[in-house]
C-alpha positions in Angstrom: -31.8 10.4 0.2 -28.4 10.0 -0.2 -27.4 11.2 3.0 -29.8 9.0 4.1 -27.9 6.1 2.4 -24.5 7.6 3.6 -26.0 7.0 7.3 -26.9 3.1 6.6 -23.8 2.3 4.4 -21.6 4.0 7.4 -23.1 0.7 9.2 -22.0 -1.7 6.9 -18.7 -0.1 6.1 -18.0 0.6 8.8 -17.8 4.8 10.2 -17.2 5.5 13.7 -20.0 6.3 15.8 -22.1 3.9 13.4 -19.3 1.0 13.4 -20.1 0.2 17.2 -23.0 -1.6 16.1 -21.4 -4.4 14.7 -19.2 -5.0 17.2 -22.0 -5.0 19.5 -24.0 -7.6 17.3 -20.6 -9.8 17.2 -20.1 -9.8 20.7 -23.9 -10.6 21.5 -23.6 -13.5 19.0 -22.0 -16.2 20.1 -23.2 -19.2 17.5 -19.6 -19.3 15.1 -21.9 -19.7 12.1 -24.3 -16.6 12.5 -20.9 -14.7 13.1 -19.4 -15.7 10.1 -22.1 -14.9 8.5 -21.9 -11.5 9.8 -18.3 -11.0 8.5 -19.3 -12.5 5.2 -22.4 -10.4 4.4 -21.6 -7.2 6.2 -19.6 -5.4 4.2 -21.4 -6.7 0.9 -24.3 -4.8 2.0 -22.3 -1.6 2.4 -20.7 -2.1 -1.2 -24.1 -2.4 -2.9 -25.5 0.4 -1.1 -22.9 2.7 -2.2 -22.1 1.2 -5.5 -26.2 1.6 -6.1 -27.3 4.7 -4.8 -24.7 6.9 -3.9 -23.7 8.9 -7.5 -20.7 11.6 -5.8 -18.9 10.6 -2.3 -18.2 13.6 -0.3 -14.3 14.4 0.0 -13.8 13.8 4.0 -15.3 9.7 3.6 -12.3 8.9 2.6 -10.5 10.8 5.8 -13.4 9.7 8.3 -12.7 5.8 7.5 -9.1 6.3 7.9 -9.9 7.7 11.3 -12.1 4.6 12.1 -9.8 2.2 10.3 -6.6 3.6 13.0 -9.2 3.4 16.5 -9.8 0.0 15.9 -6.4 -1.4 15.0 -4.9 0.7 17.6 -7.8 -0.9 20.4 -7.0 -4.2 18.4 -3.3 -3.8 20.4 -5.2 -4.5 23.7 -7.6 -7.1 23.1 -7.2 -10.8 24.4 -10.9 -11.9 23.6 -9.7 -13.8 20.0 -13.3 -13.0 18.9 -13.2 -9.4 19.8 -9.8 -9.1 17.9 -11.4 -10.4 14.7 -14.2 -8.0 14.7 -12.5 -5.1 15.5 -9.8 -6.2 12.6 -12.6 -6.5 10.0 -14.3 -3.2 11.4 -10.7 -1.6 10.5 -10.3 -2.8 7.8 -13.8 -2.4 6.3 -13.4 1.0 7.4 -10.7 1.6 4.4 -12.8 0.3 1.7 -14.1 4.0 1.2 -11.3 5.3 0.0 -11.4 3.1 -2.4 -15.3 3.5 -2.7 -14.3 7.4 -2.8 -11.5 6.8 -5.8 -14.2 5.0 -7.9 -12.7 1.4 -7.8 -14.5 -0.8 -10.2 -17.2 -3.0 -8.3 -15.7 -6.4 -9.1 -12.5 -5.5 -7.1 -14.7 -4.0 -4.1 -16.4 -6.9 -4.1 -13.1 -9.0 -4.0 -11.1 -6.8 -1.3 -14.5 -7.0 0.7 -14.5 -11.0 0.7 -10.1 -11.2 0.9 -10.7 -9.5 3.6 -13.6 -11.2 5.1 -12.6 -14.6 4.5 -9.6 -15.2 6.8 -11.3 -13.9 9.5 -14.2 -15.9 9.2 -11.3 -18.8 9.3 -10.5 -17.3 12.4 -13.4 -17.2 13.9 -13.6 -21.0 13.5 -9.8 -21.6 15.0 -11.4 -19.6 17.9 -14.7 -21.6 18.5 -12.2 -25.1 18.3 -10.4 -23.5 21.5 -13.2 -22.5 23.0 -14.2 -26.3 22.9 -10.9 -27.6 24.0 -10.1 -25.0 26.4 -13.3 -23.1 27.3 -12.6 -19.9 26.6 -10.0 -18.3 23.9 -8.2 -15.7 25.2 -4.4 -15.0 24.6 -2.6 -15.3 27.5 -4.5 -18.0 29.4 -2.8 -21.0 27.2 0.2 -21.3 25.1 2.7 -23.5 23.6 0.5 -24.4 21.1 2.9 -25.2 18.1 4.5 -28.0 20.3 1.0 -29.9 21.6 -0.9 -28.6 18.2 1.1 -28.5 15.4 -1.5 -28.7 12.8 -3.9 -26.2 14.5 -1.0 -24.0 15.1 0.2 -23.5 11.1 -2.8 -23.2 9.9 -3.2 -20.5 12.7 -0.6 -18.9 11.2 -1.6 -18.7 7.7 -4.8 -17.6 9.1 -3.5 -14.8 10.7 -1.2 -14.1 7.5 -4.1 -14.0 5.3 -5.7 -11.3 7.8 -2.6 -9.0 8.0 -2.2 -8.8 4.1 0.3 -10.2 2.9 1.3 -11.3 -0.1 -0.2 -13.0 -2.0 -3.4 -12.2 -0.1 -6.5 -9.9 -1.7 -6.1 -8.5 1.2 -2.4 -7.7 0.3 -3.6 -6.1 -3.1 -6.1 -4.1 -1.5 -3.9 -2.2 1.0 -1.3 -1.9 -1.9 -3.9 -0.1 -4.1 -5.5 2.4 -1.2 -2.1 3.7 -0.9 -1.6 4.2 -4.3 -5.3 5.6 -4.5 -4.5 7.7 -1.1 -1.0 9.1 -2.3 -2.9 10.9 -5.2 -5.2 12.4 -2.8 -3.4 13.4 0.0 0.3 12.0 1.3 -1.1 11.8 5.0 -4.1 9.4 3.9 -1.6 7.3 2.4 0.3 8.0 5.6 -2.7 6.3 7.8 -3.3 3.3 5.7 0.7 2.8 6.5 0.0 2.7 10.0 -2.9 0.8 10.1 -1.4 -1.9 8.4 1.4 -1.6 10.9 -1.3 -1.6 13.6 -1.7 -5.5 12.3 1.3 -6.5 12.5 1.7 -5.6 16.0 -1.5 -6.9 16.7 -1.1 -10.2 14.9 2.4 -10.6 16.5 0.6 -10.2 20.0 -1.9 -12.7 19.1 0.2 -15.0 17.8 3.2 -14.9 20.7 0.1 -15.2 22.6 -0.8 -18.8 21.4 1.9 -20.5 19.5 4.8 -19.5 21.5 5.5 -20.0 24.9 6.2 -23.4 26.8 4.8 -26.6 26.3 1.3 -27.2 27.6 -0.8 -30.5 28.4 -1.8 -31.3 25.0 -5.5 -31.8 24.4 -5.5 -33.1 20.9 -4.7 -31.5 17.8 -7.1 -30.0 14.7 -8.6 -32.7 12.7 -6.8 -33.4 9.2 -9.6 -33.1 7.3 -10.3 -29.8 9.1 -6.8 -28.6 8.4 -7.1 -29.5 4.2 -10.4 -27.2 4.3 -8.3 -24.4 5.8 -5.6 -25.0 3.0 -8.0 -25.1 0.3 -9.8 -22.0 1.6 -6.4 -20.1 1.9 -5.1 -21.7 -1.6 -8.0 -20.2 -2.9 -7.7 -16.6 -1.7 -4.1 -17.0 -2.9 -5.2 -17.4 -6.3 -8.0 -14.7 -6.1 -5.1 -12.1 -4.7 -3.2 -12.6 -8.0 -6.7 -11.9 -10.0 -6.7 -8.6 -7.7 -3.3 -7.4 -8.7 -5.1 -5.9 -11.6 -6.8 -3.4 -9.2 -3.3 -2.3 -8.9 -1.6 -2.2 -12.2 
């Protein structure tokens, strides 16, 4: 029974090769609301399955999760499609949750960690849709200089990417910090793997911003509306407050 649950849980807290299902489904779904629902609900289902049905986690699962996270973080470095970039970073982030599960992290913190990793990616999905509506596609290198032609959009994009990359004081920062501390209690190489994933995310995020925000000025096609800008700021502010609460998982 538990092995069957683990196989299913490996779909929702992605473990390779089960992780391919989420990315294939995300690529097929083009509607941003459906994509946002997938990113929000997917890891929460995995957490419910593990907490409710698994009594003892095999010791090798956190290592498999870390290896999956490394693979998808590396793959994100070469992606130009912003939507798929978000999906691969999501897969990489959720895979690391097996470390927290293996260390018996409180369910409320597991839920907040997953939520803190998902919400910035959801904001990126809607920003990606904004780009598709104005440019016809959302690819790195297809256009640039948005810092000059769309400063509100660019400012929100930078903050969203910082939230994705686990920058203080977002929940994902405390999630990764907690994972590194927990990993050091298990195996130093596992802690190094988590740190490497974090570094690769930062590299991938720098590529994303360089491909959109930096560069020479392009023809202006309008900026993000003030209402949408303040909505994004409100969500990011709420995440920051939640991040401070997640400090309890570290201390």
